Steps between C-alpha positions, in 0.01 A plus 500: 500500500277805482776685317543220249118510442503868443805470288332244285192717462725801403685299235175363372348846480806631315475211264136575426581868445780407252266268318233765484751752373627252245134445398426872473820552305412226263152628432632719228731224395198278437414719195683293226556792265643838478281800419675741267481780242731651240643843519540743219838348397342161485662367812326236713400662833379285786201658680281407807230247439175644375322181516566186717343158473212494750377147438492232229165348439479140365219275430473381861499859633225595250282206616522292185752251618287210395739370245382728221696813585589725216631369171696735274324820618550782240338815638410675820283810555332669798151635509374838648398317822855346545404159374763307306426320168744234367487355150564126585574421141595136544171429683291703263352718782502833677598478868352792717667586828385748754720790607670280754591253215259231620313286255152647428388317197602375161346560165521208258184553304215736450134478381420641165164669425349189359576304831803300356814476706821627339856496638846638447784353302848627622404846620807716471418863577278685743367845551268646768311828444412743771147355540648154550430353159750229418631466142672167415712441192382150438804419289427160342139577451603810299266743692459752772261413783352770727364388843305701761655530849297207612647281218194492279544558127467851369610455145715287268702677223599250229786535263485821305405481134621769264634527149824664612601182694759310291425154367583231745484737798488304825313665779643381832446775762759492775438841672206744516448856627178704510470878521224705670291503182494117483754493206702180508871472411602142433842355441497183292802266499724514198333827370736776403252747353444658839238489770147383381242774587137383541195713564297463806271255298802297399521630130856535356612864515850458359855447605678753711863550607658318220857627466588597139799314371744705294735276298872592485673570173689176518163312535366679188822402309459125597133528399604597151780239447353198667250251351157428628612171657788672676275772637254251633778334700652822632405675821244779454460825673166476679319732741509448875301223664333594815456258794286675770289809565377715794257791483545804725234712647497734199451222257859491367634144420838395641631222271816295539713321257773242542571446134742790435846449387709494815798702361281757350303541807811528716659745255190720498497507877868588525460773240212646688267448209164648597320351199285193514663292229683266750293576804394182693207690653278759339193700604246514211225748471172396315656569164799273573764780537758438779478779752714352769736752661863406480650810683720304748879465474433187292173389329289235682664185370618310804869411565781696358761225483560255215301368201498159675311647794282750317162519654201330338186664636197257514261692722424838648310610816378852548414733799261803521799740527653412170758269636537164315695186540624268229588141540828385342487130393878484436607537867163490668530862616250778551579850376295791626475831331317828568280677248798684338696179442747526791605167650400507865636152596557162364511166700435129480696218332509130431515246771288293743502725800200722590517819302653353184354275231543213276286636219299807592218556251268774640503784739216712654455768762267447785489836665853558634586141461658355182411136402709278278394171357761222427381253240770243595426479871129601463534743789420860552757725668355785700737800528451759765614853461763636732538840661734586217243391236228704692703811499553471115133434444398782724732745318359393170144525620548849642659614183201384295271670742713826464577491872856603431608586864381148603679351190827660601478387854431142381795510261723625774387192709613288212842668488544430877471130413678511162716820474638400155154461334515750210130482437428629846693805430318529165174464680577772747615719208178437303292614797711812535444566131125475544534757781712728281798458730745482212833523685413228736385293204838556329691385797297186532503418129877538514516241778277273294721542192176581308651769274211527262278604778776697664534730191111545497522616869808716407313665211206588734751627770698710244174655383408583860844653570502692163163652594655625832806656334359601166648845529841380592551263191541777240720693743725206557506413122594863420774494763651185362491633147659817613780322683566280199516808272741671732722198520509451117556870455792485729640205320461678166691791640789284618519319165486831307789623705697193428535587135724787582699316769831348422689236686372247748133489588362485851317186621171699505545615148572148377186365658271786388629464147295178479185707503619684175611176342167318530312774303781575257653154444696547180684828614511369855678176429737670261603761776506215758779336320680782316445791749535284816171636642455174696719280696542132618416600862169655390425200282559266800277724706216478244527119486497490893187732487323255259575219752383719785176577298443120472510479882302819541228362284470194717505691824279798405279358231133468578304176551391529133865403412583281803182355667675407829647648812786250489737669264847338509776714356754262337798688363604207282165512330556866415845412379351228271240739369722816444879464551572170331300569189657840471854365541433226243367756247799726537750210469317322217447826295865617559636161393299492182536868401880476556498228220274722279689821484327660800657821634380465849708360782374281776487808726315708240231227449459456879448883549266538211290197606489614850388859418230345277336350813410842641131472400458200719607693800296812414176310423494194731554707820185706465318195348566296812359785718202537267411132518398551864184685397396276219255205496542172336304617188738799468828308512526563129607852572816368682556243230488777230747710687733200549482418116585859419798502730651181368418583136658838534804351668542224231457761216773714676733194529449440127580858411788521756671200363446615142644849570796355705597254230420736218270238336224533240157401643483164317848397602432612857168287499682203379786520758247568779293193406817289492607643823181380668571149370848541632371585846317167507804319384725663760249428771488137385879468516516668847236252631680215336827597646362538851340158467830347393673663794242354732541158364883529528463603854283196571743280307809618698312486821407142428864415423616667831238303689601171338872558572420598859289179536783276362752652723 
């Protein structure tokens, strides 16, 4: 009996442990979204959660569960003391919560200087200054109301009046921001002229941030050929409409827009367009110039997927370290970027679980917490930062404070939790750069696939190395020049001896003759054919060397040519680039010149064309080595060398075929051009023949399968 009792207790304890384990294991599963980033190639990369839902605050939790609740809330901001302000638009009031999200008071009305009571009408946007002054975009009353921290009236700024405002202009402020000087930036609904700037006393100061629209050539054409009535019915190119605004500690205005063309926005992001033309978020200075940094792998524009899911930013929240989050209304997601425009993490989604939304409309930071307001459910979701998010924030903060050792340590903590996070490697590299540790910076930028910054670090490292070996550089250059001169002198000696030699040439003499031919093409190709200074075996060797050079360039070329450590050598690619075009040229040219009184045989054309490729071998081998000491801005040197090599080779092929067939220049040009067309025709026939063979194979296989099935 005792044993049974203990047995029951043991089983019960085991069951409790299992339940606890299941509960602990499901804690992370309770997060109804995946946190992710994009790598340099645009691949979706899942990361640890930077923020998790801590609590969801509804009307009852706030202490306003008296039946009124919140009705279509449109904005949410936090004050310097941690208090939360909600624009309860449907109830024409401002709800004030304490730092624990408990109802503190509501502001429905305020007393004017003459003692009369005035109230709000659909307040849509809020802003709190460092001294606690609350600015309200009183939308339907067409004004901005400024309230003191205790809720008393400070000032009322009526609709601006200026001659530059167009006729019929409707002032309906939906968002407001205020800089340290008291200058107000107002976004009015259905206004595409930019952000309205008001002086501290409310006087109109102009529009800032309006994007200039440059019509396309097709638009100008239709403007000329269509009538006034047709133009009035057609869609017009108009500047961007903004929908929300936030002001950072330096007075710069972060403005968001959801009215951009989805396909243009997505294409600009995929093309890594750093301009602001199709940017859904901008950072405007006091003159309206966009100064947002877009130095990440992709510009800050949200999801990199399809035009149907392109992000529509409707709000932004800022931190003191330059980090900002943008709210995407398309998928109810939050995208967080650092001051350079790198995506730190994205999370959120659509749904009814805690942590996702029905219709998120506003976000705000409350210290380390991130708040999000859902207009559909009238609830505030409080996100708490995780250890992973803390490590990222700490790394960015230390970098801003120029504490680079601490920043590197924090980024390494991030990498322990997310080893494939490219930005962490970039962060480590940036700190190494600031410490003038260029070699370490290069290695980490390489891991981050940040090749622009890699070459900046490489340039600094190269300068450092060059300073240490400054005396060896001219010695090494002189030695290379001396060796090259000795080699070409030896080749010239061998070729000179060949004029007196009769009979069969040695393999070495046949190969070295190519060095004479490339600088004396007319005499060289004549002797190649009539004096038998070359051979088929040497020609095959040269073609093989050109293919080897193609592989060599991939293996040995610097990162300026191949910015990756993953260099896969595919011999069939080399064959497609070198061997197949060469064979097609020889066959097409021989077939055509045979019909046009050409004197060259198939072997003659093959040998002449092969010897003409010698400059590619001579130039591309040192060029590939040279590319290892070049930066991205100096890649033109390698491109110029490659252009010279191929131009020289093509010119030699032209001369070689002309001399071999004893053609005049014009006739040779004509046959060469037709030969190129013939190469395409032959390639088409080969592909067509292979396709037919594949279809025949499939057809016969189907017949065999059918007969087998019937039997």
